[in-house]
C-alpha positions in Angstrom: 10.7 -6.7 4.6 13.2 -5.6 7.3 13.3 -2.4 9.2 16.6 -1.1 10.5 15.7 1.0 13.5 17.5 2.2 16.6 20.4 -0.2 16.0 18.2 -3.3 15.5 17.1 -5.2 12.4 13.4 -6.0 12.7 11.0 -7.9 10.5 8.0 -5.8 9.7 4.8 -7.2 11.4 6.8 -9.9 13.2 9.3 -8.1 15.5 7.6 -4.7 15.7 4.0 -3.5 15.3 2.9 -0.3 13.7 1.9 1.0 17.1 5.3 0.3 18.6 7.1 1.9 15.7 5.2 5.2 15.6 5.4 5.5 19.4 9.2 5.1 19.3 9.8 7.1 16.1 9.9 10.7 17.6 12.7 9.7 20.0 14.8 7.6 17.5 18.4 8.6 17.4 18.7 7.9 13.6 16.4 7.8 10.7 14.9 4.3 10.1 15.9 2.5 6.9 14.6 -0.6 5.2 15.8 -3.5 3.1 14.1 -6.2 0.9 14.3 -9.9 1.6 17.3 -11.7 0.0 16.8 -13.9 -3.0 17.8 -16.8 -0.7 14.9 -16.1 1.7 12.5 -15.9 -1.1 13.8 -19.1 -2.6 13.4 -21.0 0.7 9.8 -19.8 0.9 9.0 -20.7 -2.7 10.5 -24.2 -2.4 8.5 -24.9 0.7 5.3 -23.8 -0.9 5.9 -25.8 -4.1 6.1 -29.0 -2.0 2.4 -28.7 -1.4 1.1 -26.5 -4.2 1.1 -26.5 -8.0 2.4 -23.0 -8.3 3.1 -19.7 -6.5 1.8 -16.2 -7.4 4.1 -13.7 -5.7 2.9 -10.1 -5.9 5.1 -7.2 -4.8 5.5 -3.5 -4.3 6.4 -1.4 -7.4 9.8 -2.3 -8.8 10.6 1.4 -9.1 10.2 1.9 -5.3 11.9 -1.2 -3.9 14.3 -4.0 -4.8 11.8 -6.6 -3.6 10.5 -7.5 -7.1 14.1 -8.0 -8.4 14.9 -10.2 -5.4 11.8 -12.3 -5.9 12.4 -12.6 -9.6 15.9 -13.9 -9.0 14.6 -16.4 -6.4 12.0 -17.6 -8.9 14.8 -18.4 -11.4 16.7 -20.2 -8.6 13.7 -22.5 -7.9 11.2 -23.1 -10.7 10.4 -20.1 -13.0 7.6 -22.0 -14.7 5.8 -22.5 -11.4 6.6 -19.3 -9.6 4.8 -16.3 -11.1 6.4 -13.0 -9.8 4.3 -9.9 -10.4 5.3 -6.2 -10.1 2.0 -4.6 -8.8 3.3 -1.1 -9.8 1.6 0.1 -6.6 2.2 0.1 -2.8 0.6 -0.6 0.5 -3.2 -0.3 0.5 -3.4 -0.8 -3.3 -1.1 -3.8 -3.1 -3.3 -5.2 -0.4 -6.3 -4.9 -2.8 -4.5 -6.7 -5.6 -3.5 -9.5 -3.2 -7.1 -9.9 -2.1 -8.3 -10.2 -5.7 -5.6 -12.8 -6.4 -6.6 -14.7 -3.4 -10.3 -14.7 -4.4 -9.3 -15.9 -7.9 -7.3 -18.7 -6.4 -10.3 -19.7 -4.3 -12.3 -19.9 -7.6 -9.7 -22.5 -8.7 -8.1 -20.4 -11.4 -4.6 -21.5 -12.2 -1.6 -19.3 -11.6 -1.2 -18.2 -15.2 -4.9 -17.0 -15.3 -4.5 -15.2 -12.0 -1.4 -13.4 -13.2 -3.2 -12.4 -16.4 -6.2 -11.0 -14.4 -3.9 -9.1 -12.1 -1.9 -7.6 -14.9 -5.2 -6.6 -16.7 -6.5 -4.7 -13.7 -3.2 -3.1 -12.8 -3.7 0.1 -14.7 -7.0 0.7 -12.9 -5.7 0.4 -9.4 -5.2 3.9 -7.9 -3.3 5.2 -4.9 -4.1 8.7 -3.5 -2.5 10.1 -0.4 -1.1 13.1 1.5 1.8 13.3 3.9 2.4 15.5 6.8 5.9 16.2 5.5 7.9 15.3 2.4 11.1 14.8 4.5 10.6 11.1 5.1 10.1 10.4 1.4 13.2 12.5 0.6 15.4 10.8 3.2 14.2 7.3 2.1 14.9 8.0 -1.6 11.3 7.3 -2.5 10.2 10.9 -3.3 10.2 10.3 -7.1 8.6 13.1 -9.1 7.4 14.8 -5.9 10.9 16.2 -5.5 9.6 19.1 -7.4 7.6 20.1 -4.3 10.7 20.3 -2.0 11.4 23.8 -0.9 7.9 25.0 -1.4 6.0 27.0 1.2 5.8 25.1 4.4 2.0 25.5 4.7 1.4 23.9 1.4 0.3 20.2 1.6 0.8 17.8 -1.3 -1.8 15.5 -2.8 0.2 12.6 -4.2 -0.5 9.5 -6.2 1.4 6.5 -7.5 1.7 6.7 -11.3 3.9 4.5 -13.4 5.1 3.0 -10.2 6.5 6.2 -8.8 5.4 8.8 -6.2 3.9 11.6 -8.3 2.5 15.0 -7.2 -1.1 15.8 -8.3 -1.8 19.1 -6.5 -0.8 21.4 -3.7 -3.4 22.7 -1.2 -3.2 25.0 1.8 -4.1 22.6 4.6 -3.9 18.9 5.3 -7.7 18.9 5.8 -8.1 20.1 2.2 -5.6 17.5 1.0 -7.7 14.8 2.5 -10.8 16.3 0.9 -9.1 15.9 -2.5 -8.1 12.3 -1.7 -11.8 11.6 -1.1 -12.9 13.5 -4.3 -10.3 11.7 -6.4 -11.5 8.3 -5.1 -15.1 9.2 -5.9 -14.1 10.0 -9.4 -13.1 6.4 -10.2 -16.6 5.2 -9.4 -18.3 4.0 -12.6 -21.6 3.5 -10.9 -21.0 0.1 -9.3 -19.0 1.3 -6.4 -15.4 1.3 -5.4 -13.2 -1.3 -3.6 -10.9 0.6 -1.3 -8.6 0.4 1.7 -7.9 3.5 3.8 -4.3 3.4 5.1 -2.8 5.6 7.8 0.4 6.1 9.7 -0.7 6.9 13.3 -3.6 8.9 12.1 -6.7 6.8 13.0 -9.1 9.7 13.3 -8.2 11.1 9.9 -8.5 7.7 8.4 -12.0 7.1 9.9 -13.1 10.5 8.6 -12.0 9.5 5.1 -13.7 6.2 5.4 -17.0 7.7 6.6 -17.1 10.0 3.6 -16.4 7.1 1.1 -18.6 4.5 2.7 -21.7 5.3 0.6 -19.8 4.3 -2.6 -17.8 1.5 -1.1 -18.2 -2.1 -2.3 -15.2 -3.0 -0.1 -14.0 -0.7 2.7 -11.2 -1.4 5.3 -9.1 0.8 7.5 -5.5 -0.4 8.0 -2.5 1.0 9.8 0.5 1.4 7.6 3.4 -0.9 8.7 6.8 0.3 9.9 8.5 -0.2 6.5 6.0 2.1 4.8 6.0 4.5 7.8 9.8 4.7 7.6 9.4 6.2 4.0 6.2 8.1 4.3 6.4 9.4 7.9 3.8 9.7 10.6 0.5 11.4 9.8 0.2 10.1 6.2 -3.4 9.1 5.1 -4.2 7.5 1.8 -6.6 5.4 -0.2 -5.9 2.4 -2.4 -8.8 1.8 -4.7 -10.2 0.5 -8.0 -13.7 0.4 -9.6 -15.7 -2.4 -8.1 -17.0 -3.5 -11.5 -13.5 -5.0 -12.2 -13.8 -7.4 -9.3 -16.2 -6.8 -6.5 -14.9 -8.1 -3.2 -17.8 -7.2 -0.9 -15.7 -6.8 2.2 -16.8 -4.5 5.0 -15.7 -5.9 8.4 -18.1 -5.4 11.3 -15.5 -3.7 13.5 -14.7 -1.3 10.7 -18.3 -0.4 10.3 -18.5 0.5 13.9 -15.4 2.7 13.5 -16.9 4.8 10.8 -20.4 5.2 12.3 -21.5 8.8 12.3 -20.3 10.7 15.3 -23.0 12.0 17.7 -20.9 14.7 19.5 
């Protein structure tokens, strides 16, 4: 995806890193905006992949939050719709990353594209996204506030606990402090544990310490646990300070991923 920031058009993760974006954001002269890849760019990529592969499984952010899925769908029709499988994940960011990891693991098991698509669609209702933001202003400006618009104008001290439901940003609760909001994110994640653990990614926008705290509290139930910075495109819509968890019950598809560097990051503090 493309970030339009300070008069430049930048490819997320290619032309600008999360660290660079969050460092420059406070002094930006205008609010950053984003745009999805064109159908032509998708079609070029699909055509190149189909030269060496039987099929493509292309998984994307919720159609209700971005035009990316529609663009990819159009590109599939332009190339080979029988070999390009375009999926609306109905989620975002960390949760989308988990779905992509599952699809990749299924491909490694030699499942064909149709079977991978079927498995992804079957697990889609069970993939959850819980998060809190420092301010709703970025969601409002970016047009992604969805059902959380009901919280606009509320008391400034109130912090929202949000989720992605039916592909939209949806408010769950309001609490007094950001600390309590993160506690609720942890509790909600624990609630999806069916006894076999949870696969989860903790995402953050320039809030590494808060993300590590959430990860430490969830580590005992985690089959899979990673901490990832949210990219500039997500940060442009959620704003700095956001912390969230993408998760699903591990019994659906255990991944067993706990990077060593991440384990060191969430080690108990001794101070």
